[in-house]
C-alpha positions as CSV (number, residue, x, y, z in Angstrom):
1,R,33.6,30.2,20.1
2,F,32.0,33.9,20.4
3,A,34.4,35.3,18.5
4,A,34.8,32.6,15.4
5,D,31.6,34.3,13.8
6,L,32.9,37.6,14.2
7,D,34.0,40.4,11.4
8,V,35.6,43.0,14.9
9,L,35.3,42.5,18.3
10,T,35.6,45.9,20.5
11,F,34.3,46.1,23.8
12,D,32.6,48.9,26.3
13,H,35.0,48.9,29.0
14,E,39.0,48.7,29.1
15,H,39.6,45.9,32.3
16,V,39.6,43.5,29.8
17,P,42.5,41.2,30.4
18,T,44.9,41.4,27.2
19,A,46.2,38.2,27.2
20,H,42.3,37.3,26.3
21,L,43.0,39.9,22.9
22,H,46.6,38.7,21.6
23,A,45.1,34.8,22.1
24,L,42.7,36.5,19.7
25,Q,44.5,38.2,17.3
26,A,46.4,34.9,17.0
27,E,42.8,32.7,16.0
28,E,42.9,36.0,13.4
29,V,40.3,37.5,15.2
30,V,40.2,41.6,14.8
31,V,40.6,43.3,17.9
32,R,40.2,47.3,18.1
33,P,41.5,48.2,19.5
34,G,44.4,46.0,20.1
35,P,46.6,44.7,22.8
36,H,49.1,47.5,22.4
37,A,47.2,50.3,23.0
38,L,45.1,48.5,25.5
39,P,47.4,49.2,28.3
40,Y,47.3,52.7,27.9
41,A,44.2,53.1,29.4
42,T,44.3,50.3,32.1
43,D,47.8,51.1,33.4
44,K,48.7,54.0,34.9
45,A,52.2,53.5,35.0
46,V,52.7,52.8,32.0
47,M,50.3,55.4,30.4
48,R,52.8,58.0,32.7
49,R,55.7,56.8,31.4
50,G,54.6,56.6,27.6
51,L,53.3,59.5,27.4
52,R,56.3,61.2,28.9
53,A,58.7,59.4,27.1
54,A,56.5,61.2,23.7
55,G,56.3,64.6,24.8
56,I,52.8,64.8,26.2
57,P,52.4,67.1,28.9
58,L,51.4,65.5,32.0
59,P,51.5,66.6,35.9
60,R,55.2,65.2,38.0
61,F,55.0,61.6,39.1
62,A,56.6,58.7,39.8
63,V,56.3,55.3,40.3
64,I,57.0,53.2,43.0
65,E,56.1,49.6,44.4
66,T,57.1,50.1,48.0
67,P,55.8,52.4,51.1
68,E,60.2,52.6,51.5
69,E,59.8,54.6,48.0
70,L,57.2,57.3,49.0
71,P,59.3,60.0,50.3
72,E,61.8,60.0,48.0
73,A,58.6,59.9,45.0
74,V,57.1,62.8,47.1
75,E,59.9,64.7,46.9
76,A,60.9,64.1,43.3
77,V,56.9,65.7,42.6
78,G,57.5,69.0,44.5
79,G,56.3,68.0,48.4
80,W,53.4,67.1,50.0
81,P,50.0,66.6,49.1
82,V,50.4,64.6,46.5
83,V,47.5,62.1,44.6
84,L,48.3,58.6,44.6
85,K,46.7,56.3,42.1
86,T,47.0,52.3,42.1
87,A,48.2,51.9,38.8
88,R,45.5,49.1,37.7
89,G,41.7,48.5,38.7
90,G,40.9,52.0,39.6
91,Y,37.6,53.7,37.9
92,D,35.3,56.2,38.9
93,G,37.7,57.8,42.0
94,K,38.1,54.2,43.3
95,G,41.8,53.6,43.9
96,V,42.7,57.3,43.8
97,W,43.5,58.9,46.8
98,T,45.2,62.9,47.7
99,A,47.1,62.5,50.6
100,Q,48.2,65.4,53.2
101,G,50.9,63.8,54.3
102,P,52.4,60.7,54.7
103,D,49.8,59.3,57.5
104,E,47.1,59.8,54.8
105,S,49.0,57.4,52.3
106,A,48.9,53.5,53.5
107,D,45.3,52.1,52.0
108,V,47.2,52.7,48.5
109,F,49.2,49.8,48.7
110,L,46.6,47.3,49.9
111,A,46.2,46.4,46.5
112,R,49.7,45.5,46.1
113,V,49.9,46.5,42.6
114,P,52.5,49.6,41.7
115,V,51.5,53.2,42.8
116,V,51.7,56.1,40.9
117,V,52.4,59.0,42.6
118,E,51.6,62.6,40.9
119,E,51.7,66.2,42.1
120,R,48.2,67.9,43.1
121,V,47.6,70.2,40.1
122,P,46.4,73.4,40.6
123,F,44.3,73.3,38.0
124,V,41.3,76.0,36.7
125,R,39.0,72.6,35.9
126,E,38.8,69.9,33.9
127,L,38.3,69.7,30.1
128,A,38.4,66.5,28.1
129,A,39.0,65.8,24.2
130,V,36.9,62.8,22.2
131,V,38.5,61.6,19.2
132,A,37.4,59.0,16.7
133,R,40.6,57.2,14.4
134,S,40.3,54.2,12.2
135,P,42.7,51.3,11.1
136,S,43.8,53.3,7.9
137,G,44.2,56.6,10.1
138,Q,41.0,59.2,9.2
139,A,40.5,60.9,12.8
140,V,37.7,63.3,13.8
141,S,37.7,65.4,16.8
142,Y,34.6,66.5,19.2
143,P,34.5,69.9,20.5
144,V,36.0,69.7,23.8
145,V,33.6,69.9,26.9
146,E,33.8,70.8,30.0
147,S,33.8,67.5,32.8
148,V,32.7,68.4,36.2
149,Q,33.8,66.1,38.7
150,R,32.3,65.0,42.8
151,D,34.0,62.3,44.7
152,G,35.7,61.2,41.4
153,I,32.4,60.8,39.5
154,C,31.8,62.8,36.8
155,V,28.1,64.9,37.0
156,E,28.2,66.9,34.3
157,V,29.6,67.8,30.9
158,V,29.1,70.7,28.9
159,A,30.1,70.9,25.2
160,P,31.5,72.9,24.4
161,A,33.5,74.3,27.3
162,P,32.3,77.5,27.9
163,G,35.0,80.2,28.0
164,L,37.3,78.1,26.5
165,S,39.9,79.6,24.5
166,Q,40.0,78.6,20.6
167,E,43.5,78.3,21.0
168,T,43.5,76.2,24.0
169,A,40.6,74.1,21.9
170,T,42.9,73.6,19.4
171,V,45.7,72.4,21.6
172,A,43.7,70.0,23.7
173,Q,42.1,68.2,20.4
174,Q,45.8,68.6,18.6
175,L,46.9,67.2,21.8
176,A,44.1,63.6,22.1
177,L,44.7,63.1,17.9
178,E,48.8,62.8,18.5
179,V,48.1,60.5,21.4
180,A,45.6,58.5,19.4
181,E,48.8,58.5,16.9
182,R,50.7,57.5,19.1
183,V,49.3,54.3,20.8
184,D,47.8,53.6,17.7
185,V,44.3,53.6,18.9
186,V,41.0,52.5,16.8
187,G,37.9,53.3,17.6
188,V,36.9,56.4,20.3
189,L,39.4,57.6,22.5
190,A,38.8,60.1,25.3
191,V,41.7,61.8,26.4
192,E,40.3,63.7,30.0
193,L,42.5,66.8,31.1
194,F,43.3,69.5,33.6
195,E,43.4,73.5,32.1
196,L,45.9,75.7,33.9
197,A,45.3,79.0,35.1
198,D,47.9,80.2,32.1
199,G,45.8,78.6,29.6
200,R,47.8,75.2,29.4
201,V,46.7,71.8,29.5
202,L,48.1,68.5,31.5
203,V,46.8,65.1,30.1
204,N,45.2,63.6,33.4
205,E,43.7,60.1,32.0
206,L,42.9,57.8,28.3
207,A,40.4,55.7,27.9
208,M,39.8,53.8,24.5
209,R,36.2,53.7,24.2
210,P,32.5,55.5,24.1
211,H,33.0,57.3,26.8
212,N,31.5,59.4,30.1
213,S,32.7,62.8,28.6
214,G,30.8,61.9,24.7
215,H,27.9,61.0,25.7
216,W,26.5,63.9,25.1
217,S,27.3,63.5,21.2
218,I,24.1,61.3,20.9
219,D,22.0,64.3,21.4
220,G,24.0,66.8,20.2
221,A,26.4,66.3,17.9
222,A,25.9,65.0,14.0
223,T,27.2,61.6,14.6
224,S,27.5,60.6,18.2
225,Q,30.5,58.9,19.8
226,F,29.0,55.5,19.5
227,E,28.2,55.5,15.9
228,N,31.9,57.0,15.3
229,H,33.3,54.1,17.0
230,L,31.5,51.8,15.4
231,R,32.1,53.3,11.8
232,A,36.3,53.9,13.1
233,V,36.4,50.0,14.1
234,L,34.9,48.7,10.9
235,D,37.5,50.9,9.4
236,L,34.1,52.7,7.3
237,P,34.5,56.9,6.8
238,L,33.9,58.4,9.7
239,G,30.7,60.8,10.2
240,P,31.4,64.6,11.3
241,P,31.7,65.2,14.6
242,H,30.4,69.0,15.1
243,A,27.8,70.3,17.1
244,I,24.9,70.7,15.7
245,T,23.2,72.6,18.7
246,P,25.4,75.9,20.6
247,V,25.3,74.6,23.8
248,T,24.6,70.6,24.8
249,V,24.4,69.6,29.1
250,M,25.0,66.2,29.9
251,V,24.0,65.2,34.1
252,N,25.0,62.0,35.0
253,V,21.6,59.9,37.0
254,L,23.4,58.1,40.1
255,G,21.5,55.8,42.2
256,G,20.0,56.9,45.2
257,D,17.2,55.7,47.3
258,L,14.8,55.2,44.9
259,P,15.1,51.3,43.0
260,E,12.9,52.0,40.0
261,L,13.2,54.8,37.6
262,H,10.8,54.8,35.2
263,S,7.9,56.3,37.7
264,A,9.7,59.5,37.5
265,L,10.1,59.7,33.7
266,R,6.0,61.0,33.2
267,H,7.2,64.0,35.5
268,V,9.9,64.9,33.5
269,M,8.9,64.6,29.8
270,A,5.6,66.6,31.3
271,R,7.3,69.1,32.8
272,D,10.4,69.8,30.1
273,P,9.9,67.9,26.6
274,G,13.2,68.8,25.8
275,V,14.7,66.8,27.9
276,R,16.4,63.3,26.4
277,V,16.7,60.7,29.1
278,H,18.9,57.7,29.0
279,L,18.8,55.0,31.3
280,Y,21.1,51.9,30.7
281,G,18.8,49.5,32.6
282,K,21.4,48.6,34.9
283,T,20.5,47.3,38.8
284,V,20.3,51.0,40.7
285,R,22.8,51.2,43.4
286,P,24.0,54.3,45.4
287,G,26.8,56.4,43.8
288,R,26.1,54.0,40.5
289,K,26.0,55.3,36.6
290,V,22.0,54.5,35.8
291,G,21.7,57.0,32.9
292,H,21.6,60.8,31.6
293,V,19.8,63.2,30.6
294,T,21.0,65.8,28.1
295,V,19.4,69.2,27.1
296,T,20.6,71.0,23.9
297,G,19.9,75.1,23.6
298,D,22.0,78.3,23.7
299,D,21.9,79.2,27.5
300,V,24.2,77.1,29.6
301,D,22.9,78.5,33.0
302,S,18.9,77.6,32.2
303,L,20.5,74.2,30.3
304,R,22.5,73.4,33.4
305,S,19.3,73.8,35.8
306,R,17.0,72.0,33.6
307,A,19.6,69.2,33.0
308,W,20.0,69.3,37.0
309,H,16.3,69.1,38.0
310,A,15.3,66.1,35.4
311,A,18.3,63.9,36.8
312,D,17.6,64.6,40.5
313,Y,14.1,64.1,39.8
314,I,14.7,60.5,38.5
315,S,17.4,59.2,41.2
316,G,15.3,60.0,43.8
């Protein structure tokens, strides 16, 4: 009933049963991205196997279903330590374990879903390449950003990634565009990447929706990722993705001890009128993403300091 009067149906997180989307398509509802693409973002085993078959650079991995298969899988990816990920259901660090040895691997099997065993990559930092793609095949790529994680949760994004060579940035954008085309994404696709010391990049995760690593675009890009997602799913010409300021820093506001966030705005806005605050209206829980702040300018260190002060003050 909900879908009956829609021109197009899209969604803001991937944890939607694909059976529902197939049923809607059978009723001639336009679903974008479609259920053929969505498993690449919801099932890490499907994503890893599909991208490996396409020649996309990835960490070494193996997919197993029982603890008995673990020793062989660990050997296949280069030995301990390894990263263990439940194939389905994980997000924001949930469903992910770093194990130094077999004694630290038991919890991953409690979910009773396949487990992806990956080498622990000695990366320099994490990057993200966000692209938007329309049904007619038009695609645009946003500047590659640096993404800072803490306990599996993104806490900070700097756009563009400081000190990133043009060569590496171009490779990352090309990878993201290639992945979008190969899995036939319609809408926004975020490709999370590991940057290695030698300048190579490896694909870590995919998200088929406006993504935390692209929130900076609301205030720092010519067209935000949210607008381009809607343009894409409606098959309208995509907007320019370029940055309109030398640097944008976004810091997430995570839930803390304060149940109510708006009372902090007077201090934050008076102290630094250039800070842009976006609160999501979510119930505050410790560690939950409940908003973000962005600041724009040309000095990364100063922008980081300003953004962190605002986010920390709001969260208490």
